[in-house]
PAKE-658823 format. One record per residue (C-alpha): chain; residue in one letter; x, y, z. Coordinates in nm, 4 decimals. Example, Ala and Ser with C-alpha at 12.3 -4.5 7.8 and 13.67 -1.06 7.14 Angstrom:
# residues 2
- A; a; 1.2300; -0.4500; 0.7800
- A; s; 1.3670; -0.1060; 0.7140
This chain:
# residues 271
- A; m; -8.0138; -0.7982; -11.4699
- A; s; -8.0500; -1.0524; -11.2001
- A; p; -7.6811; -1.1224; -11.1724
- A; s; -7.6084; -0.7547; -11.1284
- A; r; -7.8613; -0.7350; -10.8439
- A; e; -7.7123; -1.0344; -10.6783
- A; g; -7.3706; -0.8818; -10.7227
- A; g; -7.4975; -0.5568; -10.5763
- A; a; -7.6502; -0.7414; -10.2905
- A; g; -7.3301; -0.9286; -10.2417
- A; s; -7.1312; -0.6065; -10.2362
- A; q; -7.3674; -0.4556; -9.9851
- A; s; -7.3464; -0.7697; -9.7780
- A; a; -6.9696; -0.7611; -9.7921
- A; r; -6.9637; -0.3985; -9.6959
- A; g; -7.2126; -0.4702; -9.4230
- A; e; -6.9910; -0.7410; -9.2820
- A; g; -6.6911; -0.5183; -9.3113
- A; g; -6.8781; -0.2442; -9.1313
- A; t; -6.9826; -0.4818; -8.8653
- A; r; -6.6210; -0.5872; -8.8051
- A; s; -6.4921; -0.2311; -8.7964
- A; e; -6.7524; -0.0999; -8.5512
- A; p; -6.6106; -0.2788; -8.2380
- A; s; -6.2630; -0.1430; -8.3105
- A; e; -6.3830; 0.2127; -8.2528
- A; p; -6.5045; 0.1582; -7.8902
- A; r; -6.1807; -0.0288; -7.8112
- A; g; -5.9836; 0.2583; -7.9520
- A; r; -6.1847; 0.5084; -7.7467
- A; a; -6.1552; 0.3005; -7.4273
- A; r; -5.7760; 0.2906; -7.4369
- A; p; -5.7166; 0.6638; -7.3889
- A; r; -5.9582; 0.6674; -7.0946
- A; s; -5.7639; 0.3789; -6.9384
- A; r; -5.4346; 0.5611; -6.9788
- A; g; -5.5786; 0.8882; -6.8650
- A; s; -5.6995; 0.7388; -6.5339
- A; g; -5.3351; 0.6712; -6.4246
- A; r; -5.4446; 0.3749; -6.2160
- A; a; -5.3080; 0.0268; -6.2553
- A; p; -5.5332; -0.2755; -6.2265
- A; a; -5.5489; -0.4373; -5.8836
- A; s; -5.3573; -0.7355; -6.0159
- A; a; -5.0691; -0.5082; -6.1120
- A; a; -5.0089; -0.3845; -5.7534
- A; c; -4.6538; -0.4497; -5.6315
- A; p; -4.6484; -0.7295; -5.3765
- A; g; -4.5086; -0.6151; -5.0441
- A; g; -4.5698; -0.2492; -5.1263
- A; m; -4.6714; 0.0169; -4.8725
- A; e; -5.0400; -0.0521; -4.9260
- A; d; -4.9850; -0.4106; -4.8019
- A; e; -4.7331; -0.3325; -4.5264
- A; e; -4.9357; -0.0730; -4.3408
- A; p; -5.2313; -0.3025; -4.2610
- A; e; -4.9902; -0.5781; -4.1540
- A; e; -4.8011; -0.3435; -3.9214
- A; e; -5.1242; -0.2119; -3.7748
- A; e; -5.2483; -0.5650; -3.7219
- A; k; -4.9250; -0.6639; -3.5453
- A; k; -4.9443; -0.3536; -3.3282
- A; e; -5.3026; -0.4328; -3.2322
- A; q; -5.2081; -0.7918; -3.1513
- A; g; -4.9184; -0.6697; -2.9352
- A; e; -5.1456; -0.4322; -2.7454
- A; e; -5.4034; -0.7060; -2.6917
- A; k; -5.1340; -0.9414; -2.5622
- A; e; -5.0049; -0.6762; -2.3230
- A; e; -5.3561; -0.6128; -2.1939
- A; d; -5.4096; -0.9864; -2.1427
- A; e; -5.0830; -1.0145; -1.9487
- A; e; -5.1796; -0.7213; -1.7273
- A; k; -5.5161; -0.8814; -1.6559
- A; e; -5.3506; -1.2132; -1.5707
- A; e; -5.1068; -1.0381; -1.3375
- A; e; -5.3932; -0.8596; -1.1640
- A; v; -5.5773; -1.1896; -1.1201
- A; r; -5.2650; -1.3536; -0.9748
- A; r; -5.2157; -1.0602; -0.7384
- A; r; -5.5729; -1.0806; -0.6162
- A; l; -5.5523; -1.4552; -0.5693
- A; s; -5.2305; -1.4189; -0.3699
- A; e; -5.3850; -1.1579; -0.1406
- A; p; -5.5299; -1.3258; 0.1685
- A; v; -5.8970; -1.2808; 0.2385
- A; p; -5.9304; -1.0320; 0.5281
- A; c; -5.9815; -1.2205; 0.8515
- A; p; -5.9472; -1.0153; 1.1705
- A; l; -5.9153; -1.1565; 1.5183
- A; t; -6.2582; -1.1749; 1.6834
- A; e; -6.4068; -1.2164; 2.0301
- A; e; -6.4753; -1.5782; 1.9407
- A; h; -6.1046; -1.6357; 1.8728
- A; l; -6.0242; -1.4792; 2.2095
- A; k; -6.2673; -1.7060; 2.3924
- A; e; -6.1123; -2.0110; 2.2296
- A; g; -5.7496; -1.9070; 2.2663
- A; l; -5.7074; -1.7380; 2.6041
- A; s; -5.5846; -1.9560; 2.8891
- A; l; -5.3577; -1.9775; 3.1940
- A; l; -5.5066; -1.7436; 3.4489
- A; s; -5.2303; -1.5892; 3.6568
- A; k; -5.1532; -1.2952; 3.8803
- A; t; -5.0631; -0.9751; 3.7043
- A; s; -4.7136; -0.8336; 3.7432
- A; n; -4.8163; -0.6096; 4.0314
- A; g; -4.9883; -0.9007; 4.2090
- A; l; -5.3111; -0.7078; 4.2569
- A; a; -5.5271; -0.8901; 4.0033
- A; h; -5.5554; -1.1973; 3.7844
- A; a; -5.5490; -1.2131; 3.4051
- A; y; -5.5064; -1.4606; 3.1241
- A; v; -5.1416; -1.4690; 3.0242
- A; k; -5.1463; -1.7170; 2.7352
- A; f; -5.3094; -1.6885; 2.3936
- A; e; -5.3078; -1.9357; 2.1049
- A; a; -5.4702; -1.8953; 1.7630
- A; k; -5.3028; -2.1287; 1.5153
- A; n; -5.4150; -2.1930; 1.1584
- A; k; -5.7091; -1.9522; 1.1686
- A; g; -5.6305; -1.7550; 0.8525
- A; l; -5.5845; -1.4377; 1.0569
- A; t; -5.4727; -1.1224; 0.8783
- A; d; -5.5325; -0.8699; 1.1580
- A; i; -5.4629; -0.9073; 1.5319
- A; s; -5.5471; -0.5535; 1.6418
- A; l; -5.7797; -0.6898; 1.9098
- A; l; -5.4773; -0.8147; 2.1066
- A; e; -5.3590; -0.4614; 2.1785
- A; g; -5.5710; -0.4439; 2.4933
- A; f; -5.4399; -0.7687; 2.6449
- A; i; -5.1304; -0.6167; 2.7998
- A; h; -5.0787; -0.8991; 3.0493
- A; l; -5.0141; -1.1693; 2.7893
- A; r; -4.6810; -1.3499; 2.8308
- A; y; -4.7086; -1.6409; 2.5862
- A; v; -4.8510; -1.5932; 2.2364
- A; d; -4.8672; -1.8451; 1.9503
- A; l; -5.0003; -1.7136; 1.6167
- A; s; -4.8486; -1.9766; 1.3878
- A; k; -4.9909; -2.0740; 1.0473
- A; n; -5.1893; -1.7598; 0.9808
- A; k; -5.1568; -1.4894; 0.7139
- A; l; -5.0093; -1.2077; 0.9181
- A; k; -4.7961; -0.9404; 0.7528
- A; d; -4.7656; -0.7064; 1.0492
- A; l; -4.6996; -0.7558; 1.4212
- A; a; -4.7463; -0.3927; 1.5252
- A; p; -5.0435; -0.4718; 1.7558
- A; l; -4.8062; -0.6719; 1.9791
- A; s; -4.6122; -0.3578; 2.0698
- A; s; -4.8367; -0.2978; 2.3697
- A; l; -4.7681; -0.6434; 2.5183
- A; t; -4.4839; -0.5278; 2.7416
- A; q; -4.5059; -0.8416; 2.9615
- A; l; -4.4490; -1.0785; 2.6684
- A; l; -4.1898; -1.3522; 2.7343
- A; w; -4.2462; -1.5985; 2.4487
- A; l; -4.3685; -1.5435; 2.0917
- A; k; -4.4215; -1.7868; 1.8054
- A; v; -4.5353; -1.6648; 1.4624
- A; d; -4.4208; -1.9487; 1.2343
- A; g; -4.5729; -1.9919; 0.8891
- A; n; -4.7071; -1.6423; 0.8276
- A; l; -4.6447; -1.3843; 0.5517
- A; l; -4.3990; -1.1660; 0.7413
- A; t; -4.1302; -0.9916; 0.5362
- A; s; -3.9702; -0.8265; 0.8381
- A; a; -3.8940; -0.9309; 1.1958
- A; s; -3.9051; -0.5698; 1.3093
- A; m; -4.1027; -0.5074; 1.6270
- A; q; -4.1240; -0.2527; 1.9022
- A; e; -3.8601; -0.3343; 2.1635
- A; l; -4.0149; -0.5545; 2.4318
- A; p; -3.8218; -0.5474; 2.7611
- A; y; -3.8906; -0.9044; 2.8807
- A; l; -3.9155; -1.1000; 2.5567
- A; q; -3.6818; -1.4024; 2.5733
- A; v; -3.7891; -1.6442; 2.2983
- A; i; -3.9060; -1.5698; 1.9419
- A; s; -3.9722; -1.8065; 1.6521
- A; f; -4.0175; -1.6599; 1.3024
- A; d; -3.9794; -1.9900; 1.1121
- A; r; -4.1128; -2.0242; 0.7551
- A; n; -4.1817; -1.6620; 0.6750
- A; r; -4.0311; -1.4302; 0.4097
- A; i; -3.7885; -1.2392; 0.6285
- A; m; -3.4712; -1.1144; 0.4582
- A; d; -3.2692; -0.9528; 0.7394
- A; f; -3.2401; -0.8926; 1.1135
- A; e; -3.3531; -0.5332; 1.1120
- A; g; -3.5664; -0.4331; 1.4095
- A; i; -3.4727; -0.7237; 1.6401
- A; t; -3.3608; -0.5290; 1.9459
- A; h; -3.5110; -0.7009; 2.2517
- A; p; -3.2560; -0.6774; 2.5367
- A; l; -3.3387; -1.0095; 2.7090
- A; l; -3.3825; -1.2157; 2.3921
- A; a; -3.1954; -1.5441; 2.4450
- A; n; -3.3377; -1.7745; 2.1763
- A; l; -3.4107; -1.6594; 1.8201
- A; s; -3.5291; -1.8915; 1.5424
- A; l; -3.5523; -1.7835; 1.1781
- A; k; -3.5575; -2.1159; 0.9945
- A; e; -3.6617; -2.1289; 0.6281
- A; n; -3.6686; -1.7599; 0.5524
- A; k; -3.4807; -1.5596; 0.2859
- A; i; -3.1855; -1.4369; 0.4879
- A; e; -2.8538; -1.4059; 0.3021
- A; t; -2.6315; -1.2357; 0.5597
- A; v; -2.5976; -1.2278; 0.9390
- A; q; -2.4924; -0.8659; 0.9406
- A; g; -2.7233; -0.6625; 1.1570
- A; l; -2.7054; -0.8901; 1.4592
- A; s; -2.5194; -0.6733; 1.7058
- A; h; -2.4026; -0.7252; 2.0630
- A; n; -2.5258; -0.3750; 2.1398
- A; q; -2.8806; -0.4828; 2.0566
- A; l; -2.8836; -0.8549; 2.1406
- A; f; -2.6350; -0.8912; 2.4224
- A; s; -2.8393; -1.1781; 2.5787
- A; l; -2.8687; -1.3941; 2.2650
- A; e; -2.7397; -1.7491; 2.3213
- A; v; -2.9157; -1.9655; 2.0606
- A; l; -2.9623; -1.8673; 1.6960
- A; e; -3.1434; -2.0955; 1.4487
- A; l; -3.0862; -2.0099; 1.0808
- A; r; -3.1259; -2.3386; 0.8943
- A; g; -3.2950; -2.3239; 0.5576
- A; n; -3.1735; -1.9774; 0.4577
- A; r; -2.9208; -1.8604; 0.1951
- A; i; -2.6383; -1.7519; 0.4176
- A; k; -2.2932; -1.7719; 0.2570
- A; t; -2.0815; -1.6504; 0.5469
- A; t; -2.1081; -1.5715; 0.9168
- A; a; -1.8710; -1.2769; 0.8824
- A; g; -2.0086; -0.9782; 1.0675
- A; l; -2.1850; -1.1806; 1.3346
- A; g; -2.1160; -0.9740; 1.6447
- A; v; -2.3074; -1.1471; 1.9235
- A; s; -2.0613; -1.2157; 2.2030
- A; k; -2.2737; -1.4488; 2.4215
- A; l; -2.3846; -1.6753; 2.1381
- A; k; -2.3444; -2.0412; 2.2380
- A; k; -2.5258; -2.2298; 1.9633
- A; l; -2.5688; -2.1458; 1.5974
- A; y; -2.7781; -2.3831; 1.3853
- A; l; -2.6806; -2.3367; 1.0239
- A; v; -2.7035; -2.5874; 0.7394
- A; r; -2.3619; -2.6197; 0.5762
- A; d; -2.4629; -2.6707; 0.2160
- A; h; -2.3500; -2.4871; -0.0965
- A; y; -2.4822; -2.1648; 0.0497
- A; c; -2.2445; -2.1753; 0.3444
- A; r; -1.9115; -2.3102; 0.2253
- A; e; -1.7303; -1.9998; 0.3507
- A; a; -1.8813; -1.9902; 0.6990
- A; n; -1.6475; -1.8527; 0.9644
- A; r; -1.6338; -2.1720; 1.1662
- A; p; -1.3387; -2.0807; 1.3971
- A; f; -1.5394; -1.7898; 1.5345
- A; l; -1.8289; -2.0192; 1.6126
- A; l; -1.6106; -2.2748; 1.7827
- A; r; -1.4603; -2.0094; 2.0062
- A; e; -1.8006; -1.8852; 2.1117
- A; g; -1.9900; -2.2107; 2.1365
- A; s; -2.1031; -2.5032; 1.9233
- A; w; -2.1548; -2.5532; 1.5531
- A; h; -2.4654; -2.7506; 1.4633
- A; d; -2.5358; -2.8799; 1.1137
């Protein structure tokens, strides 16, 4: 009797163990169809370099490019502002310091200051000079001027020096008695607007001039001395100033084709 019970117990135990082993297989079997039915691959199975990876990378590159462009624009704006001179108009104090040489006016009926000097003052605006119509000698060197329009009213002007400013043009209102002008060390690129009938001495050293075309006998028939050293002139062809006696022009690689025979006929060549 006892052995049969033990055997029965053993059979039940064996079946119990077998049942225990078979039970996990059913959940695994049920889980598989759900996995297939979802249609989604595990994250580790994603194709490297697929669209899902490329799109974020492209967007990131685009954002970086836009940020770089914005930074460059900001830097350019900062450079532009730094290059702009701080506004500094001519004042009464400048006039008190710079006016000199009391002389009779052109009609001989009164006296007025005829000379004004304001060098290295950082000036950006000289509008106050418009009322000083009796000035004959003006020196505004080493300032930050971009415009000489206020000098148009100085019809008695004989001598003008505006070296070391920010001028990009030598153009001025025609002044009937102006004889000497110096535009050295500016940013002038041509001779446009230089039409003063009595102008005898013109200096444009260290500018950005590349051609002498534009200097005409019809406009500058009194010009005798022309200073052009420190420019980028390659030839003197087109120079039509008949009374020119002296031309100062550095003969470097910029001027290997200068029309020297013309200059020798008219006056002197100066290196």
